[in-house]
VOGU-3710 file (C-alpha; in Angstrom, 3 decimals, decimal comma):
1> msgpinvlvf> 153,581/189,939/381,238  152,024/186,627/380,312  149,162/185,000/382,125  146,785/186,762/384,558  147,812/189,729/386,694  148,202/188,601/390,278  146,739/191,353/392,419  147,033/191,488/396,181  144,547/193,605/398,067  145,251/194,721/401,623
11> pcgseiglev> 143,283/194,976/403,815  140,841/193,102/401,681  137,853/193,147/404,061  137,458/196,898/404,126  134,661/198,502/402,186  137,301/199,548/399,669  138,669/195,946/399,424  135,156/194,568/398,928  134,539/197,005/396,048  137,900/195,970/394,505
21> haalryakdv> 136,682/192,368/394,770  133,359/193,125/393,204  135,026/195,030/390,381  137,784/192,529/389,563  136,230/189,122/390,337  135,132/188,711/386,695  138,130/190,358/385,023  139,584/187,654/382,833  143,135/188,989/383,068  143,200/189,396/386,877
31> rlhgassvdd> 143,697/186,795/389,612  142,633/188,226/392,982  144,410/187,601/396,298  143,430/189,126/399,647  145,121/189,666/402,967  144,151/191,344/406,244  145,823/191,753/409,611  142,539/191,453/411,488  139,541/189,054/411,224  137,281/190,766/408,677
41> hgefayrryr> 134,918/190,025/405,832  137,695/189,477/403,392  137,883/185,726/404,068  134,239/185,394/402,977  134,909/187,252/399,700  138,413/186,248/398,584  139,013/182,649/397,577  142,791/183,135/397,905  142,873/184,740/401,326  145,469/185,001/404,109
51> ridadtvdgd> 145,355/186,461/407,561  148,752/187,985/408,332  150,296/189,141/411,570  151,382/192,661/410,838  151,134/196,059/412,486  150,999/198,975/410,113  152,319/201,260/412,869  155,345/199,139/413,768  156,258/198,750/410,114  156,431/194,948/409,873
61> lvgalnalir> 153,669/194,989/407,301  156,149/195,166/404,411  157,794/191,902/405,493  154,505/190,136/405,775  153,397/191,395/402,387  156,695/190,421/400,758  156,156/186,835/401,988  152,828/186,770/400,195  154,308/188,405/397,100  156,839/185,649/396,845
71> ewdidlvvpa> 154,351/182,863/397,539  151,637/184,109/395,163  153,936/185,705/392,531  152,154/189,040/393,013  152,365/191,683/390,243  150,657/194,532/392,033  149,664/195,404/395,620  146,489/197,441/395,903  146,049/199,181/399,328  142,418/199,259/400,518
81> hdsvipllac> 142,747/201,686/403,508  143,964/205,258/403,662  146,537/204,559/406,342  148,235/201,866/404,255  148,871/204,174/401,243  151,577/206,398/402,787  153,227/203,397/404,394  153,588/201,531/401,072  154,605/204,752/399,281  157,542/205,080/401,699
91> arerllapaa> 158,409/201,462/401,388  158,661/201,294/397,576  162,299/200,193/397,634  161,675/197,386/400,120  158,456/196,036/398,631  159,036/193,130/396,195  156,151/194,198/393,938  154,885/197,623/392,830  152,124/199,139/394,819  149,200/201,151/393,393
101> vpdadtaalc> 150,185/204,266/395,333  151,559/207,751/394,424  155,038/208,958/395,473  155,676/209,369/399,220  155,156/213,158/399,250  151,884/213,049/397,389  150,702/210,150/399,593  151,479/212,150/402,754  149,778/215,201/401,308  146,563/213,283/400,513
111> rdkrlaharl> 146,542/211,733/403,960  146,808/215,111/405,805  144,141/217,640/404,852  146,290/220,445/406,172  148,962/219,634/403,595  146,430/219,116/400,849  144,679/222,400/401,513  147,945/224,284/401,549  149,067/222,768/398,291  145,787/223,255/396,482
121> rplgivpdda> 144,730/226,686/397,886  146,334/228,548/394,956  143,829/226,775/392,649  140,946/228,623/394,298  139,060/225,492/395,217  139,769/225,247/398,995  137,355/226,682/401,560  138,437/229,789/403,500  140,495/229,049/406,571  138,765/229,662/409,925
131> gapggaypvf> 141,450/228,278/412,238  141,602/231,277/414,640  138,796/231,362/417,178  136,566/234,341/417,525  135,341/234,964/413,976  131,903/234,430/412,522  130,079/231,213/413,318  129,211/228,526/412,358  132,449/227,088/410,964  133,243/223,565/409,764
141> akpaigqgsq> 135,720/221,249/411,452  137,150/217,985/410,217  140,065/215,849/411,510  143,210/216,550/409,513  143,886/212,885/409,202  140,955/210,604/408,571  138,548/209,441/405,909  134,963/209,934/404,833  133,030/212,406/406,990  134,142/210,697/410,211
151> gaervddvlr> 134,664/213,214/413,005  133,370/216,166/410,965  131,213/218,650/412,813  129,641/222,034/412,654  131,099/224,353/415,280  128,659/227,048/416,540  130,670/228,897/419,211  134,154/229,892/420,233  134,165/227,545/423,232  133,831/224,393/421,085
161> hrqllegttp> 136,286/225,937/418,608  138,926/226,255/421,355  138,186/222,733/422,583  139,037/221,316/419,184  142,222/223,330/418,852  143,412/222,317/422,341  142,647/218,634/421,907  145,134/215,960/420,776  143,506/215,452/417,355  144,608/218,032/414,748
171> yviseylpgd> 141,658/219,569/412,874  141,191/221,574/409,661  138,715/224,323/410,520  137,241/226,253/407,654  134,251/228,277/406,576  130,926/226,503/407,055  129,711/224,665/403,929  125,933/224,221/404,209  125,257/222,880/400,718  125,126/219,456/399,131
181> eytvdcvsdg> 128,099/217,122/399,401  129,697/215,262/396,443  132,268/212,663/395,658  133,936/212,955/392,268  135,245/209,647/390,987  138,262/210,186/388,706  140,542/208,061/386,607  143,793/209,132/385,076  146,145/207,257/382,807  149,641/206,040/383,672
191> dgvllhaapr> 151,082/209,522/383,092  148,561/211,220/385,378  146,405/212,667/382,574  142,759/212,866/383,661  140,548/210,751/381,409  137,193/210,810/383,193  135,505/212,485/386,219  132,146/211,346/387,441  130,482/213,501/390,208  127,940/211,847/392,441
201> rrsrvrngis> 125,806/213,289/395,187  126,322/211,854/398,733  122,619/211,625/399,437  122,856/209,470/402,586  125,986/208,933/404,675  126,574/206,434/407,451  129,868/206,180/409,386  131,566/208,311/406,761  130,465/206,022/403,903  128,126/207,230/401,161
211> vrtepatgdp> 125,349/204,584/401,353  123,024/206,352/398,887  124,539/208,066/395,968  123,451/209,089/392,447  125,112/210,808/389,514  125,361/214,588/389,602  126,130/215,396/385,984  126,413/218,691/384,206  128,258/220,699/386,890  131,136/222,618/385,222
221> alaamataia> 132,550/223,691/388,604  133,093/220,131/389,786  134,592/219,210/386,378  136,927/222,165/386,636  137,999/221,068/390,126  138,803/217,576/388,819  140,938/219,035/386,019  142,756/221,423/388,434  143,545/218,754/390,975  144,660/216,276/388,308
231> gelrlrgawf> 146,991/218,848/386,754  148,485/219,712/390,149  148,944/216,226/391,732  149,272/214,027/388,630  147,641/211,083/390,354  147,528/207,806/388,385  144,691/205,368/388,089  141,628/205,741/390,260  141,278/208,599/392,727  138,513/210,773/394,057
241> fqarrdadgv> 137,873/214,027/395,865  135,016/215,186/398,030  133,467/218,633/397,871  130,662/220,541/399,457  128,877/223,698/398,376  129,303/226,969/400,311  126,549/229,444/401,100  126,716/230,784/397,503  126,412/227,288/395,954  130,082/227,098/394,973
251> pkllevapri> 131,682/223,692/395,577  134,759/223,744/397,812  137,242/220,930/398,380  137,119/218,722/401,446  139,724/216,074/400,698  141,512/214,086/397,988  142,289/210,358/398,134  144,483/208,373/395,687  142,489/205,145/395,938  139,329/203,258/395,122
261> agsmalsrvr> 136,189/204,480/396,876  133,701/201,919/398,156  130,795/203,604/396,299  132,693/203,709/393,009  130,393/200,810/392,286  127,993/203,473/390,915  130,529/204,474/388,256  131,373/200,802/387,647  127,799/199,983/386,714  127,814/202,998/384,384
271> gvnhallhvy> 130,745/201,651/382,445  133,900/202,775/384,196  135,581/200,030/386,280  137,893/202,195/388,378  139,513/199,246/390,136  140,524/197,530/386,875  141,789/200,788/385,312  143,685/201,468/388,546  145,571/198,199/387,977  146,259/199,030/384,345
281> ahlgrpfavl> 147,500/202,568/385,094  149,941/201,389/387,763  151,303/198,643/385,511  151,685/201,020/382,558  149,031/199,360/380,414  147,123/201,521/377,959  143,367/201,833/378,319  140,369/203,962/377,320  137,093/204,721/379,107  133,571/204,174/377,804
291> pqshpvqldr> 131,188/205,817/380,300  127,467/205,244/380,001  124,941/208,029/380,820  121,795/206,179/382,012  120,456/207,381/385,437  121,013/204,944/388,289  120,889/205,234/392,038  123,064/203,197/394,440  121,880/202,330/397,937  124,004/200,181/400,228
301> algnryratl> 123,202/198,144/403,290  124,677/195,278/405,241  124,789/192,075/403,298  125,283/188,461/404,374  127,948/185,918/403,437  128,211/182,471/404,953  130,736/179,742/405,517  128,689/176,590/405,877  130,687/173,487/406,735  128,703/170,886/404,784
311> dyrrvyldld> 130,040/167,789/403,029  127,723/166,863/400,208  128,109/165,470/396,682  124,431/165,235/395,749  121,523/167,655/395,959  117,851/166,651/395,919  115,583/169,521/395,227  111,867/170,242/394,633  110,391/171,937/391,546  107,185/173,739/392,439
321> dtlivdgavn> 107,530/176,649/394,941  111,232/175,794/395,252  112,985/176,045/391,925  109,954/177,716/390,337  108,321/180,343/392,591  105,325/182,492/391,565  105,818/181,510/387,920  109,537/182,432/387,806  112,828/180,718/388,453  114,313/181,290/391,911
331> pvlagllyqw> 117,453/183,277/390,884  119,474/182,147/393,968  118,774/178,508/393,281  119,450/178,987/389,600  122,896/180,335/390,467  123,447/177,406/392,701  122,587/174,905/389,980  125,498/176,225/387,860  127,804/176,448/390,895  127,095/172,785/391,622
341> aaagiemvll> 127,460/171,757/387,987  130,900/173,404/387,873  131,867/171,635/391,059  130,700/168,201/389,822  127,916/167,921/392,398  125,089/165,711/391,252  121,573/167,240/391,173  118,348/165,216/391,361  114,993/166,877/390,804  112,452/165,265/393,038
351> trhagcphqa> 108,952/166,552/392,286  105,221/165,930/392,507  104,494/168,358/389,648  100,982/167,978/388,305  102,139/168,092/384,700  105,347/167,002/382,855  108,462/168,228/384,759  110,469/168,352/381,541  107,883/170,633/379,960  107,841/172,850/383,081
361> larhrvcadl> 111,637/173,178/382,963  111,555/173,975/379,233  108,836/176,558/379,739  111,015/178,375/382,276  114,204/177,881/380,112  115,880/175,651/382,702  118,124/173,060/381,068  116,997/169,578/382,099  120,550/168,301/381,446  121,657/170,011/384,677
371> fsrivhlrdg> 119,982/167,121/386,516  121,333/163,601/386,587  117,848/162,394/387,216  114,309/163,762/387,282  112,212/161,729/389,740  108,511/162,326/389,153  106,527/161,039/392,118  102,911/160,372/391,049  101,864/157,635/393,475  101,889/159,604/396,724
381> spksaaietg> 105,016/157,884/398,033  107,203/159,899/400,389  110,192/161,714/398,963  112,332/160,066/401,573  111,811/156,796/399,708  113,709/158,231/396,707  116,706/159,315/398,772  119,608/156,902/398,088  122,253/156,107/400,682  125,956/155,961/400,157
391> vpaifiddsf> 126,557/159,511/398,838  126,557/162,512/401,217  123,516/164,624/400,208  121,309/167,542/401,083  117,544/168,117/400,435  115,865/171,377/399,457  112,104/171,771/399,571  109,595/174,475/400,538  107,379/171,897/402,371  108,057/171,521/406,053
401> rerqdvhrva> 106,337/168,139/406,042  108,589/166,854/403,302  111,695/168,245/404,999  110,670/166,697/408,287  110,127/163,268/406,676  113,437/163,265/404,784  115,390/164,428/407,810  113,767/161,724/409,994  114,150/158,869/407,505  117,353/159,746/405,584
411> gipvfdpdai> 119,084/161,741/408,253  120,508/164,302/405,816  120,557/168,077/406,100  117,336/169,711/404,764  116,739/173,331/403,720  113,852/175,569/403,093  114,481/177,966/400,109  114,957/180,835/402,534  118,155/179,126/403,851  119,893/178,277/400,610
421> eqlldlra> 121,814/181,552/400,300  124,330/180,027/402,747  125,307/177,525/400,058  126,429/180,199/397,560  130,171/180,547/397,129  130,782/184,057/395,864  134,517/184,123/396,552  136,926/184,979/393,779
//
């Protein structure tokens, strides 16, 4: 295969799809493409993005994906939602590019915890079954088909137990597991041989997503579980399983998933890029792992991305308290400088700095050549007088008075430094 690997992620706006984007956006041999069947965050993250009309239940998804595979010359489809994995696994013969999924039977097994527990029970890693009402309580209930910890609950009496069994949602009901919960991020080669397993503690969970997680190293029981599951299922590329400790502190299996996990970012920053190795494994490319062992904690929260419809070819910006704040370069504005330079947008430094602006830039290791001009106002004249007409421009300055004057006189958009994040283009 010559040239970059064209990877199509679907649905690209899921937490999984966003981690794939973060993991692959700087990979020199990968060109990312994203698609979703609903309006989601993917269009703010993926530069090559398409909203498709497809229903995963009705089965027309394969046709919609095939159209993109032809248009974008896709080499690999990476599913980014649990429900998509078995669908693509069953559609291997109809899909025009390989998908990063296991065979159909294994995909179905991983999707349904009843099947997974039955298959893996002989390994001695599955919690004791508590499906029949009337035994000792509490017990633990989790939807048989689902992801994360969504819908999981502690069941304290026979009445609730029977309610769950009589409902329309199938549950796996097992012994109660009161201990710590873990995700173990795993990567196997193209033959399904386990290369690395990285346990992490699920310290804080929201909506089934581990939003605070940290390494949990040195547990031979979790390592043994990874080896046993890998030997039984022979999953390729990135996969993970979740486990929780029983009353005796022994970890027991909750579920297995043959995909990227959103919080695999923790393993990524410790040297193992699961998304990239997932691509290599499913395309039959050899690879090795080089994990790092430094302690790090991941905490996740909602983040912002913007789509600002602004037409500008020149940026006027201030130096003091704008580009340089509290004796350090504003990192967001520094990133924008190089973004604008790559896009051919002219930058003009417009400053009343008390000393020499060139020396100030040099002192903070900012390249003066980034700016087409450095206008040093020393006579008290308004900055609006230095704004030239004829080129669409914007103005960035921490001073409300300066922004007000430029907006009134020049009529161009003006921004305080707290608003410039909207100008970043982080798509890939």
